[in-house]
N, C-alpha and C positions, 0 to 999 in steps of 0.2 A: 617523423618518425618518435618525437616527444611524446606527441599527443597517444598516439597507439601504444607507447611504453606505461602512458598514466592510467590509458582504459585497459590494459591489461592486467596492471595490478590493482587498480579498481574492483575488477572482476575475480581477481583470487583473494582479495580482503575480503568481500559479500560472500563468497563461498566457503573460506575457515570461520567465519562467524557464525553462531550458534544458531543463533535465526534470522534470517535475512527478513530485511521490513516487508511486511503486508502491507497489500494496499487500502484495508481497512484502518490501519495505525498510523493514516495520516493527521489527523487532528479532529480538534474541535467542530469545524466547519463541515468538514466530510462526514462524523459522525453526527452531527443533526440533519446534512441531506438524509443519510440511511435511514436514518429514526423517522423522517418525515414519511418517507418512501414508504417502508414496512408498514406505519399507523395505516397507508392507503391501502396497503394491499387487507390487510384485515376485515378493514370496512368492505371491499368487495366479497370476501368470502361470508362475511356471514348474510 
């Protein structure tokens, strides 16, 4: 039951935050991957 209590507390804490963590705010490695992917899409469009 304690893990369920921790889970509920985590959910309420996240919901009370002004801005929950977004997937694109995960770090430099992910940002580099997204930039590389977006550059590839621009090459295809041209």
